[in-house]
C-alpha positions as CSV (number, residue, x, y, z in Angstrom):
1,M,54.1,55.4,-2.5
2,D,50.1,55.8,-3.7
3,A,52.0,55.4,-7.6
4,A,54.0,52.4,-6.3
5,L,51.0,50.9,-4.2
6,L,48.6,51.1,-7.8
7,D,51.3,49.5,-9.7
8,R,51.7,46.4,-7.0
9,L,48.3,46.2,-7.6
10,F,47.4,46.2,-11.4
11,T,50.7,44.2,-11.9
12,Q,50.8,41.4,-9.6
13,S,46.9,41.0,-7.6
14,V,45.7,37.5,-8.2
15,V,42.1,39.6,-8.2
16,G,41.2,41.2,-11.0
17,L,41.0,44.5,-11.2
18,H,38.6,46.6,-13.2
19,V,38.4,50.5,-13.4
20,L,35.3,51.9,-15.0
21,D,35.0,55.1,-16.1
22,P,31.5,57.3,-15.4
23,Q,29.8,56.1,-18.5
24,L,30.9,52.3,-16.6
25,R,33.5,51.7,-19.8
26,V,36.4,49.4,-19.0
27,V,39.5,51.8,-18.7
28,R,41.9,49.6,-17.2
29,I,42.2,45.9,-15.9
30,S,44.6,43.8,-14.3
31,S,48.0,42.7,-16.1
32,L,47.6,39.4,-15.1
33,A,44.8,39.0,-16.9
34,D,44.7,37.5,-20.5
35,S,46.1,40.5,-23.0
36,D,43.4,39.0,-25.7
37,L,41.2,39.9,-22.4
38,A,42.4,42.9,-22.1
39,E,42.1,43.5,-26.0
40,Q,38.5,42.5,-25.6
41,V,37.6,44.3,-22.8
42,I,39.0,47.9,-23.1
43,G,37.2,50.9,-23.7
44,R,33.8,49.2,-23.7
45,R,30.7,49.2,-21.4
46,F,31.6,46.4,-18.6
47,T,27.4,44.9,-19.3
48,D,28.7,44.3,-23.1
49,A,32.3,42.9,-22.8
50,Y,30.8,40.2,-20.4
51,H,28.2,37.9,-21.3
52,L,26.0,38.4,-17.9
53,E,22.9,36.2,-17.3
54,R,21.3,39.2,-16.2
55,P,23.1,42.5,-17.5
56,T,19.9,44.6,-16.4
57,H,20.3,44.0,-13.0
58,T,24.3,44.5,-13.3
59,G,24.4,47.1,-15.0
60,K,22.3,48.9,-12.8
61,L,23.9,47.9,-9.7
62,L,27.2,49.7,-11.1
63,Q,25.2,52.9,-11.6
64,R,23.7,52.9,-8.1
65,V,27.6,52.9,-6.4
66,L,28.6,55.5,-9.1
67,D,25.7,57.2,-7.9
68,T,25.2,56.9,-4.3
69,G,29.0,56.0,-3.3
70,V,27.4,53.1,-1.5
71,P,29.9,50.1,-2.1
72,V,28.6,46.5,-3.1
73,H,30.6,43.6,-1.5
74,D,30.6,40.0,-2.4
75,R,28.4,40.1,-5.2
76,L,27.9,36.5,-7.0
77,V,27.4,37.2,-11.0
78,H,27.3,34.7,-13.6
79,G,28.7,35.1,-17.0
80,R,31.9,35.1,-19.2
81,I,33.5,37.0,-22.3
82,K,31.4,37.3,-25.1
83,S,33.9,35.8,-27.6
84,A,34.6,33.2,-24.9
85,P,33.3,29.6,-25.7
86,G,32.2,27.3,-23.0
87,P,29.4,27.7,-20.3
88,S,29.5,30.8,-17.5
89,R,31.4,31.1,-14.8
90,S,30.6,32.3,-11.2
91,F,32.4,35.3,-10.0
92,L,32.5,37.2,-6.6
93,V,32.4,41.0,-7.4
94,T,32.9,44.0,-5.3
95,V,32.6,47.8,-6.1
96,Y,34.2,50.7,-5.2
97,R,33.7,54.2,-6.3
98,L,36.4,56.4,-7.0
99,N,36.6,59.9,-6.3
100,G,38.7,63.2,-7.2
101,K,40.7,65.0,-4.4
102,Q,37.8,67.9,-5.0
103,G,35.0,65.1,-4.7
104,Q,34.3,64.7,-8.5
105,I,32.9,61.2,-9.4
106,L,36.4,59.9,-11.4
107,G,34.5,56.5,-11.9
108,L,34.7,53.0,-10.2
109,L,36.8,50.1,-9.0
110,A,35.7,46.4,-9.6
111,A,37.3,43.8,-8.1
112,V,36.5,40.8,-9.6
113,V,37.6,37.1,-8.1
114,D,36.3,34.0,-10.3
115,V,34.7,31.4,-7.5
116,T,33.8,28.8,-10.3
117,E,35.0,25.9,-8.7
118,R,34.4,26.8,-5.4
119,E,30.5,27.0,-6.6
120,K,30.2,23.8,-8.0
121,A,31.7,22.3,-5.0
122,R,28.6,24.0,-3.1
123,T,26.1,23.5,-5.4
124,R,27.3,19.4,-5.4
125,A,27.2,19.7,-1.3
126,M,23.2,21.5,-1.9
127,Y,22.7,18.1,-4.4
128,R,23.8,15.6,-2.5
129,A,22.2,17.4,0.7
130,R,19.3,17.6,-1.1
131,L,19.0,13.8,-2.2
132,L,19.9,12.4,0.8
133,K,16.8,14.2,2.2
134,G,14.3,13.5,-0.5
135,V,15.3,10.2,-1.5
136,G,14.9,6.9,1.1
137,R,11.9,8.1,2.8
138,S,9.2,5.4,1.1
139,L,9.2,2.1,1.2
140,D,7.9,1.9,-2.5
141,V,10.7,1.1,-5.5
142,A,9.0,3.3,-8.1
143,T,9.0,6.4,-5.6
144,T,12.3,6.2,-4.7
145,C,13.5,6.2,-8.1
146,Q,11.2,9.5,-8.8
147,S,12.7,10.8,-5.6
148,L,16.0,10.6,-6.8
149,V,15.3,12.1,-10.3
150,E,13.3,14.8,-8.3
151,A,16.2,15.9,-6.4
152,V,19.1,15.6,-9.5
153,V,16.6,17.3,-11.9
154,P,16.6,20.2,-12.7
155,G,20.5,21.2,-11.3
156,F,22.8,18.5,-11.2
157,A,21.2,16.7,-14.4
158,D,19.0,18.0,-17.3
159,F,17.5,15.1,-17.7
160,A,17.2,11.5,-15.6
161,V,16.7,8.2,-16.6
162,V,16.6,5.3,-13.2
163,E,16.2,1.7,-15.1
164,V,15.5,-1.0,-12.2
165,V,16.3,-4.6,-13.0
166,D,13.0,-6.0,-13.5
167,D,12.9,-9.3,-10.8
168,V,13.8,-6.1,-8.2
169,L,10.8,-4.5,-8.6
170,R,9.2,-7.7,-8.0
171,G,11.4,-8.3,-4.9
172,A,13.5,-10.8,-6.3
173,D,17.1,-10.8,-5.2
174,P,19.1,-8.7,-7.6
175,P,21.2,-10.7,-9.4
176,M,25.1,-10.2,-8.9
177,G,27.3,-8.1,-11.2
178,P,28.5,-8.2,-13.7
179,L,25.4,-7.9,-15.6
180,G,24.2,-10.2,-18.5
181,P,22.9,-9.3,-21.4
182,D,20.0,-11.3,-21.0
183,V,18.8,-9.6,-17.8
184,P,15.8,-6.6,-18.8
185,L,15.8,-3.4,-17.1
186,R,12.6,-1.5,-16.4
187,R,12.5,2.7,-16.6
188,A,11.2,3.0,-13.4
189,A,11.4,6.8,-13.6
190,L,12.3,9.2,-16.0
191,R,12.6,13.5,-15.3
192,G,14.0,16.6,-17.3
193,V,13.9,20.1,-17.9
194,K,13.8,19.8,-21.8
195,G,12.0,17.3,-24.0
196,A,11.0,15.3,-20.5
197,G,7.5,15.4,-21.9
198,D,8.2,13.5,-25.4
199,Q,10.1,11.1,-23.5
200,A,7.6,10.5,-20.8
201,G,6.3,7.1,-22.7
202,L,9.4,5.5,-21.8
203,V,8.3,5.0,-18.1
204,G,7.4,1.4,-17.9
205,D,9.1,0.1,-20.7
206,T,11.9,-2.9,-20.4
207,R,15.1,-3.3,-22.5
208,R,18.5,-5.2,-22.6
209,L,21.4,-3.2,-22.7
210,P,23.0,-2.9,-25.7
211,A,26.6,-4.6,-26.0
212,R,29.8,-1.7,-26.5
213,T,27.7,1.3,-25.1
214,P,28.6,2.8,-21.9
215,F,25.5,1.4,-20.4
216,A,26.5,-2.1,-20.7
217,L,29.9,-1.1,-19.7
218,A,28.7,0.4,-16.3
219,V,26.8,-2.4,-15.4
220,S,29.2,-5.3,-16.3
221,D,32.6,-3.9,-14.4
222,L,30.7,-1.8,-11.7
223,Q,31.8,1.4,-12.7
224,P,30.8,4.9,-13.5
225,R,31.3,6.5,-16.8
226,H,31.1,9.9,-18.5
227,V,31.0,10.6,-22.1
228,A,31.3,13.3,-24.4
229,L,28.1,14.1,-27.0
230,D,27.9,14.7,-30.2
231,A,27.0,13.3,-33.5
232,D,29.8,11.3,-34.1
233,T,29.5,9.7,-30.9
234,P,30.3,5.7,-32.5
235,W,28.5,4.0,-29.8
236,L,25.1,5.3,-30.9
237,A,24.4,3.1,-33.7
238,A,24.0,-0.1,-31.0
239,D,21.7,2.3,-29.0
240,P,19.5,4.0,-32.1
241,Q,16.3,4.7,-28.7
242,T,19.0,6.3,-26.6
243,A,20.4,8.0,-29.8
244,R,16.9,9.7,-30.5
245,V,16.6,10.8,-26.8
246,I,20.0,12.1,-27.1
247,R,19.3,14.1,-30.6
248,A,16.1,15.3,-28.9
249,L,17.3,17.1,-25.9
250,E,20.5,18.0,-27.8
251,A,22.6,16.5,-24.8
252,H,26.2,17.2,-24.9
253,S,27.3,15.3,-21.7
254,L,26.5,11.9,-20.3
255,M,27.3,10.2,-17.0
256,V,25.9,6.7,-16.4
257,V,26.2,5.5,-12.9
258,P,25.1,1.8,-11.8
259,L,23.2,0.8,-8.7
260,K,24.9,-1.6,-6.9
261,L,25.0,-3.0,-3.3
262,H,27.6,-5.6,-2.2
263,G,28.5,-6.3,-5.9
264,A,25.0,-7.3,-6.7
265,V,23.2,-4.6,-9.9
266,L,20.1,-2.9,-8.8
267,G,20.1,-0.8,-11.6
268,L,21.4,1.7,-13.6
269,V,21.3,6.1,-13.3
270,S,21.8,7.9,-16.4
271,L,22.2,11.8,-16.4
272,Y,22.1,13.9,-19.5
273,R,23.4,17.7,-20.2
274,C,21.9,19.2,-22.2
275,P,23.6,23.1,-23.6
276,G,23.6,25.8,-21.4
277,S,25.0,23.5,-18.5
278,D,28.6,22.4,-18.3
279,P,30.0,19.0,-19.1
280,Y,30.2,16.2,-16.5
281,D,34.0,16.2,-14.8
282,E,35.3,14.1,-11.9
283,N,34.3,16.1,-9.1
284,D,30.8,14.9,-10.4
285,I,31.7,11.5,-10.9
286,T,32.6,11.3,-7.6
287,L,28.9,13.2,-6.0
288,A,27.5,10.6,-8.1
289,Q,29.3,7.5,-7.0
290,S,28.6,8.7,-3.5
291,A,24.4,9.1,-4.2
292,A,24.2,5.9,-6.1
293,V,25.2,4.2,-3.2
294,H,22.8,5.6,-0.6
295,V,20.1,5.3,-3.9
296,A,21.1,1.5,-4.0
297,L,20.9,1.0,-0.2
298,S,16.9,2.7,-0.3
299,L,16.3,0.5,-3.5
300,D,17.8,-2.2,-1.5
301,N,15.3,-1.4,1.9
302,A,12.2,-1.0,-0.7
303,R,13.0,-4.1,-2.7
304,R,12.8,-6.2,0.6
305,Y,9.7,-4.2,1.8
306,E,8.1,-5.4,-1.3
307,R,8.9,-9.3,-0.8
308,D,7.8,-9.1,2.6
309,H,4.5,-7.3,1.5
310,V,4.2,-10.2,-1.5
311,V,5.0,-12.9,0.5
312,A,2.6,-11.3,3.5
313,S,-0.3,-10.2,0.8
314,T,0.2,-13.8,-0.5
315,V,-0.1,-15.7,2.6
316,Q,-3.2,-13.5,3.8
317,R,-5.2,-14.0,0.4
318,R,-4.6,-18.5,1.1
319,L,-6.1,-17.4,4.5
320,L,-9.1,-16.0,3.0
321,P,-12.3,-17.7,1.7
322,Q,-11.3,-18.5,-2.0
323,G,-15.2,-18.0,-2.9
324,D,-18.0,-16.8,-1.7
325,S,-20.6,-20.4,-1.0
326,P,-24.0,-20.3,-2.0
327,R,-26.2,-19.9,1.3
328,I,-29.9,-20.7,1.1
329,A,-31.0,-18.0,3.6
330,V,-28.8,-15.4,2.4
331,D,-26.6,-13.8,-0.3
332,T,-22.9,-12.4,-0.1
333,A,-20.6,-10.8,-1.9
334,H,-16.8,-8.5,-0.9
335,V,-14.2,-6.5,-1.8
336,L,-10.7,-7.2,-0.4
337,L,-8.4,-3.7,-1.4
338,P,-5.0,-4.2,-1.1
339,G,-2.7,-2.1,0.5
340,R,0.3,-2.3,3.4
341,N,-2.3,-4.0,5.9
342,S,-2.2,-7.7,5.5
343,G,-4.4,-8.4,8.8
344,C,-8.0,-7.5,7.1
345,W,-10.4,-10.6,6.7
346,F,-13.8,-11.7,6.6
347,D,-15.9,-15.4,6.6
348,T,-18.8,-16.4,5.7
349,I,-20.0,-19.6,8.2
350,G,-22.8,-22.0,7.6
351,L,-24.0,-23.0,11.4
352,S,-27.0,-25.0,11.9
353,G,-30.4,-24.2,11.5
354,A,-29.5,-22.1,7.9
355,R,-28.2,-19.8,10.0
356,T,-24.7,-17.6,8.6
357,A,-22.5,-16.5,10.8
358,L,-21.0,-13.2,9.1
359,V,-17.3,-12.4,10.3
360,V,-15.1,-9.1,9.3
361,G,-11.9,-8.4,11.4
362,N,-8.6,-6.8,11.1
363,V,-5.0,-7.0,12.8
364,A,-2.9,-3.9,12.6
365,G,-0.2,-4.2,11.2
366,H,1.7,-5.5,8.0
367,G,4.3,-8.1,6.8
368,L,3.7,-11.7,7.6
369,Q,3.6,-11.8,11.2
370,T,0.6,-9.8,11.1
371,A,-1.0,-12.0,7.9
372,I,-0.1,-15.3,10.5
373,T,-2.0,-13.6,13.4
374,M,-4.7,-13.0,11.5
375,G,-4.9,-16.4,10.2
376,Q,-4.8,-17.6,13.5
377,L,-7.5,-15.5,14.7
378,R,-9.8,-16.5,11.8
379,T,-9.0,-20.6,12.3
380,V,-10.3,-20.1,16.5
381,I,-13.5,-18.3,15.1
382,Q,-14.3,-21.2,12.4
383,A,-13.9,-23.4,15.2
384,L,-15.9,-21.6,17.7
385,A,-18.5,-20.5,15.3
386,G,-19.0,-24.7,15.1
387,L,-20.0,-24.3,19.1
388,D,-23.4,-22.4,18.4
389,L,-22.3,-20.1,20.7
390,E,-24.0,-16.6,21.5
391,P,-21.6,-13.8,19.1
392,D,-20.5,-12.1,22.5
393,E,-18.8,-15.8,24.0
394,V,-17.0,-16.5,20.8
395,L,-15.7,-13.1,20.8
396,A,-15.1,-13.4,24.5
397,R,-13.2,-16.8,23.6
398,L,-11.8,-15.3,20.5
399,N,-10.2,-12.9,23.3
400,D,-9.2,-15.6,25.6
401,T,-7.1,-16.4,22.3
402,A,-5.4,-13.4,21.7
403,D,-4.4,-12.9,25.4
404,R,-2.1,-16.5,25.1
405,L,-1.0,-15.1,21.8
406,A,0.6,-12.2,23.0
407,D,1.8,-13.9,25.9
408,E,4.0,-16.4,24.2
409,R,5.0,-13.2,22.1
410,A,5.9,-11.6,25.4
411,A,7.9,-14.9,26.0
412,L,10.1,-14.5,23.5
413,P,13.9,-13.6,23.3
414,P,14.2,-9.8,24.3
415,G,16.2,-9.1,20.9
416,D,13.5,-10.5,18.7
417,S,12.0,-8.1,16.7
418,L,8.4,-9.1,17.1
419,H,8.4,-7.1,20.4
420,Q,8.5,-4.0,18.6
421,E,5.6,-4.6,17.0
422,A,2.2,-4.0,18.9
423,L,-0.7,-6.9,18.7
424,K,-3.7,-4.7,17.7
425,A,-6.9,-6.5,16.7
426,S,-10.6,-6.0,15.9
427,C,-13.5,-8.3,15.0
428,L,-17.2,-8.0,14.4
429,Y,-19.4,-11.8,14.8
430,A,-23.0,-11.7,13.4
431,V,-25.3,-14.2,13.0
432,Y,-28.5,-14.5,10.9
433,D,-31.1,-16.7,11.4
434,P,-33.5,-17.0,8.3
435,F,-36.9,-18.3,10.4
436,S,-36.9,-15.3,13.5
437,R,-35.6,-12.6,10.6
438,T,-33.0,-11.2,13.0
439,C,-29.5,-10.4,13.3
440,T,-27.5,-11.3,16.6
441,V,-24.4,-8.9,16.7
442,A,-21.5,-8.3,18.9
443,R,-17.9,-6.2,18.3
444,A,-14.5,-6.1,19.6
445,G,-13.5,-2.3,18.7
446,H,-14.9,-2.2,15.5
447,P,-17.4,-0.3,13.7
448,A,-20.5,-1.1,13.7
449,P,-22.4,-2.8,10.6
450,I,-24.8,-0.7,8.3
451,V,-28.4,-2.1,7.5
452,I,-30.3,-0.6,4.4
453,A,-34.1,-2.0,4.4
454,P,-35.4,-2.8,1.4
455,D,-36.9,0.6,0.3
456,G,-33.2,1.9,0.2
457,S,-33.9,3.9,4.0
458,A,-30.9,3.1,6.5
459,S,-31.7,2.0,9.9
460,D,-30.1,3.1,13.2
461,V,-27.8,0.3,14.6
462,D,-26.8,0.1,18.5
463,V,-24.3,-2.3,18.7
464,P,-23.0,-1.8,22.4
465,E,-19.0,-1.8,21.1
466,G,-16.4,-4.5,22.9
467,P,-12.9,-3.9,24.4
468,E,-10.3,-4.5,21.0
469,L,-8.8,-7.7,20.9
470,F,-5.4,-7.9,22.7
471,S,-6.0,-4.6,24.6
472,T,-6.0,-4.9,28.5
473,D,-9.5,-3.9,28.7
474,S,-11.4,-6.4,30.5
475,A,-14.7,-5.2,30.1
476,P,-17.4,-7.8,28.6
477,F,-18.4,-8.4,25.3
478,A,-22.4,-7.6,24.6
479,T,-24.9,-8.6,22.0
480,A,-27.7,-6.6,20.1
481,T,-30.4,-8.4,18.2
482,L,-31.6,-6.6,15.1
483,D,-34.9,-7.3,13.2
484,I,-34.1,-7.6,9.3
485,D,-36.6,-7.2,6.6
486,E,-36.2,-9.7,4.5
487,G,-34.3,-8.0,1.0
488,S,-32.3,-6.0,3.7
489,I,-28.5,-5.0,3.1
490,L,-26.2,-6.0,5.8
491,A,-22.9,-4.4,5.8
492,F,-19.3,-5.1,7.6
493,A,-16.2,-3.1,6.6
494,T,-12.3,-2.6,8.4
495,L,-12.4,1.0,10.2
496,A,-10.3,2.2,6.9
497,L,-13.7,2.2,5.4
498,L,-15.6,3.9,8.2
499,P,-13.4,5.9,10.0
500,D,-16.3,8.7,10.2
501,D,-19.9,10.1,9.9
502,E,-19.2,11.4,6.3
503,S,-17.7,7.9,4.6
504,A,-20.5,5.8,6.6
505,T,-23.3,8.4,5.2
506,R,-21.1,8.1,1.7
507,V,-21.2,4.1,1.6
508,R,-25.1,4.3,2.9
509,S,-25.5,6.5,-0.2
510,V,-24.1,3.9,-2.7
511,L,-26.0,1.1,-0.7
512,A,-29.5,3.4,-1.1
513,R,-30.3,0.5,-4.3
514,P,-30.8,-2.4,-2.4
515,D,-32.2,-4.3,-5.8
516,R,-28.8,-3.9,-7.3
517,D,-26.4,-7.0,-7.6
518,L,-24.4,-7.2,-4.6
519,Q,-21.1,-7.3,-6.2
520,E,-21.6,-4.3,-8.8
521,L,-22.7,-2.6,-5.4
522,C,-18.9,-3.2,-3.5
523,D,-17.7,-2.1,-6.3
524,G,-19.7,1.2,-6.0
525,V,-18.2,1.6,-2.9
526,V,-14.6,1.2,-4.0
527,Y,-15.8,3.4,-7.3
528,T,-16.3,6.7,-4.5
529,L,-13.2,6.2,-2.6
530,S,-10.0,8.5,-4.3
531,A,-7.3,7.4,-5.4
532,D,-5.1,7.8,-2.9
533,S,-7.6,6.6,0.2
534,F,-7.1,3.8,2.6
535,P,-2.9,2.6,1.8
536,D,-3.7,0.1,4.3
537,G,-5.9,-2.0,2.8
538,A,-9.7,-2.3,3.7
539,A,-12.2,-5.2,4.0
540,L,-16.2,-4.7,2.9
541,L,-18.6,-7.6,3.3
542,L,-21.9,-7.3,2.0
543,A,-25.3,-9.5,2.8
544,R,-28.4,-9.8,1.9
545,T,-31.2,-11.3,3.5
546,G,-33.8,-14.0,2.7
547,T,-35.8,-16.4,3.8
548,V,-35.9,-20.3,3.4
549,P,-38.3,-21.3,0.5
550,P,-41.6,-23.1,1.6
551,D,-40.8,-26.0,-0.6
552,R,-37.3,-26.7,1.3
553,V,-38.7,-26.4,4.5
554,A,-41.4,-29.0,6.5
555,T,-42.0,-28.0,10.3
556,W,-44.2,-29.7,12.5
557,E,-45.5,-29.4,15.8
558,L,-45.7,-32.7,17.9
559,A,-47.1,-33.7,20.7
560,H,-45.1,-35.1,23.7
561,D,-46.2,-38.8,24.0
562,R,-44.6,-42.2,23.2
563,T,-46.8,-42.6,19.6
564,T,-44.9,-39.4,18.4
565,P,-41.5,-41.0,16.9
566,A,-43.6,-43.2,14.8
567,V,-45.8,-39.6,13.8
568,A,-42.4,-38.1,13.0
569,R,-40.9,-41.5,10.5
570,T,-44.1,-41.1,9.1
571,L,-44.2,-37.2,8.3
572,V,-40.5,-37.8,7.7
573,R,-40.9,-40.4,5.0
574,D,-43.4,-38.6,3.1
575,R,-41.7,-35.0,3.0
576,L,-38.7,-37.1,1.6
577,D,-40.3,-38.8,-0.8
578,G,-41.9,-35.3,-2.1
579,W,-38.3,-34.1,-1.9
580,N,-37.3,-37.1,-4.2
581,L,-34.5,-38.0,-2.3
582,D,-33.2,-41.3,-2.2
583,D,-34.0,-44.7,-0.4
584,E,-30.8,-44.8,1.5
585,T,-31.3,-41.0,2.6
586,V,-34.8,-41.8,3.4
587,Q,-33.9,-44.8,5.8
588,A,-31.7,-43.0,7.5
589,T,-33.3,-39.9,8.3
590,E,-36.1,-41.8,9.8
591,L,-33.6,-43.7,12.2
592,I,-32.5,-40.2,12.9
593,V,-35.6,-38.7,13.7
594,S,-36.6,-41.4,15.4
595,E,-33.8,-41.2,17.9
596,L,-33.9,-37.6,18.3
597,V,-37.3,-37.4,18.6
598,T,-37.8,-40.4,21.4
599,N,-35.1,-38.9,23.2
600,A,-36.7,-35.6,23.3
601,V,-39.6,-37.5,24.7
602,R,-37.9,-39.2,27.3
603,Y,-36.0,-36.1,28.5
604,G,-36.8,-33.1,27.1
605,T,-40.4,-30.9,28.2
606,P,-43.2,-29.5,26.0
607,P,-44.0,-28.3,22.9
608,L,-42.0,-30.7,21.2
609,Q,-40.9,-29.0,17.0
610,L,-39.4,-31.3,14.3
611,R,-38.5,-29.5,11.2
612,L,-36.6,-30.3,8.5
613,I,-34.7,-28.0,6.2
614,L,-33.3,-29.3,2.5
615,D,-30.5,-27.2,1.0
616,R,-26.9,-28.6,-0.2
617,S,-27.4,-30.9,2.9
618,L,-30.5,-32.4,4.8
619,T,-30.9,-30.5,8.5
620,C,-33.2,-32.3,11.0
621,E,-33.7,-30.7,14.2
622,V,-35.9,-31.4,16.8
623,H,-36.7,-28.6,19.3
624,D,-37.8,-28.6,23.2
625,S,-38.3,-26.2,26.1
626,S,-35.5,-28.3,28.4
627,P,-32.5,-26.9,29.3
628,V,-30.6,-29.9,29.2
629,A,-28.6,-31.6,26.7
630,P,-27.9,-35.1,26.0
631,H,-24.4,-37.1,25.8
632,L,-23.3,-39.0,23.2
633,R,-22.3,-42.5,25.6
634,H,-20.5,-45.5,24.3
635,A,-22.8,-48.7,25.8
636,R,-21.6,-51.8,26.8
637,T,-22.2,-55.0,25.0
638,V,-25.2,-55.8,27.3
639,D,-26.5,-52.5,27.9
640,E,-30.4,-52.3,26.6
641,G,-30.1,-48.5,25.9
642,G,-28.0,-45.2,25.4
643,R,-26.8,-46.3,21.8
644,G,-29.5,-43.8,20.2
645,L,-26.9,-40.7,20.0
646,F,-24.1,-42.7,18.8
647,I,-26.5,-44.2,16.5
648,V,-27.1,-40.5,14.8
649,S,-23.4,-39.5,15.3
650,Q,-22.9,-42.7,12.8
651,L,-25.6,-41.7,10.4
652,A,-25.3,-37.8,10.3
653,T,-22.2,-36.0,9.3
654,H,-22.4,-33.4,11.8
655,W,-24.6,-33.0,14.3
656,G,-25.2,-30.8,17.8
657,T,-27.4,-28.9,20.1
658,R,-27.7,-25.6,20.2
659,Y,-29.5,-23.1,22.9
660,G,-32.1,-20.5,22.9
661,R,-34.0,-19.0,25.3
662,H,-36.6,-20.9,25.3
663,G,-34.9,-24.5,25.6
664,K,-32.6,-26.6,22.8
665,A,-32.5,-28.1,19.9
666,L,-30.6,-31.5,18.4
667,W,-29.9,-31.1,15.2
668,T,-28.1,-33.3,12.5
669,E,-26.8,-32.4,8.8
670,Q,-26.6,-35.5,6.1
671,E,-24.9,-34.9,3.1
672,V,-27.5,-35.1,-0.2
673,P,-26.6,-37.2,-3.5
674,A,-26.8,-35.1,-6.3
675,P,-29.5,-35.8,-8.7
676,G,-28.2,-38.3,-11.3
């Protein structure tokens, strides 16, 4: 029975049975094995007969079984017959020790099962899982492409190149297949285990696919190609650049897979295998096609995000100031760092009395709707600034507008995607007055400003923080009035630049040289940031405080009597003549001042003050201590009075009333003709 059993096992078993003597030489193998194989292995040591990837490790394993008698089950080894061509194969090996009747060691029995195809399938499943996990986690096209090559190299490929239609990288719609020969593709990612360093310069290059190559065919019929490569491959002559890469890699197998989605072509993936790896087969193509569908969908999502981001960024920049307008008493500079967030904004707004409003804000989120919300808030705050309100009043009314915008969004249909985007914004509003040398600040959930004195020292700034815009907190806003020396630097930044005390200290250290050019200071703050800082973007606004030059302002204290208007006209005429203004402007200003002073004498209370400021426009201000403001009337034909402010409104470009702690000021602005 024992003899019959052994005979049947060695003649009929599909498992490769190897009998080894105590010297680990092969003395018998099952007869279903190839006869040439028996001649090559019998009589030779097991590790010498097979080309094993880890021969020393396998030899120790066999010797341990021989010495201890403890069997080894289902150990995976890789190798092949030394004289057999082709790549290594995978074997599942089980080893037992053979003992005689008296316990003597006769040798080993090794059962070998070829599991190459099973291992390939398992490996392909592993690569597919790795690709699904690693690709598509980013909304950046370049990052998605890099994730793809990192998922397939090493293992599924020895060298991988991803090329994307150039317009797709910019967010444009992908062209429908077949892809024309004049459509450029840009190499978005590249990775290899051999020679990759020599080819790294190819990333970012563009090319048009040469005709009659696997690349052109793949984007023509949108079907993958796998090609054996050798020195005589005919199509390499039409693509010298690829030929150089193949020679450098010594690649022997190529697979080209188009990245397609709904018939549109997004790009192309080229996978190479080099010596030591199996050529690509049909099973590999199936995996590559499945992976290409996932990659194409991820690229399309990234492309759509890129397009929306470009649109939102364009809208944001169109809504922001297109230049820093020069002010008579303050210099400003800014820097806007691009990022995913399209809601950062800043503003410098000229106010009456040579004052300047400085605004920085941020709407959280990204995309077109965030940029639109930012534009709405910026427009509202510009309108409110023209009303000469205090900063806390400006923010209170801005918050009222934010509440109305939130109500409008809440009223949208339940399925609208905007319900998934939370409304959240912050804002800081400050007004610098060059005559009192003060800066009045209010903030809504925004970082406080940084103040750098002319000697470079940083001042402690305590500005009460109000609730964020769109929040349910109904706490009132408060202001802080800061005394500012001439030549100081005021820094206003979004939260991304000032998230903690360490960041604020770093910004202060850069700004500690207030004598430098403002734009250089802005750039200096940016240079201190790490490359991956603030992916959401940020904004920085700097202002250097000054005063109105003495030769551009005239101030008079006036008596509170009926002769004052005539005196004021004389003073104004002399001052404007000294400024070499034209007669038409002089006459109009005399009439404006006469009406304003007359109004103050009749209805105001002393003291009275008249001030002229010459900038790009001519400003007239009449101050008195009465809190009562005059109103524009439309007098009837027979009325003897009531036309004063109407005349002023016709002669002035802008006019208004500004209130303060000690009364009010009526002001006008007139355009000044440019010197001829």
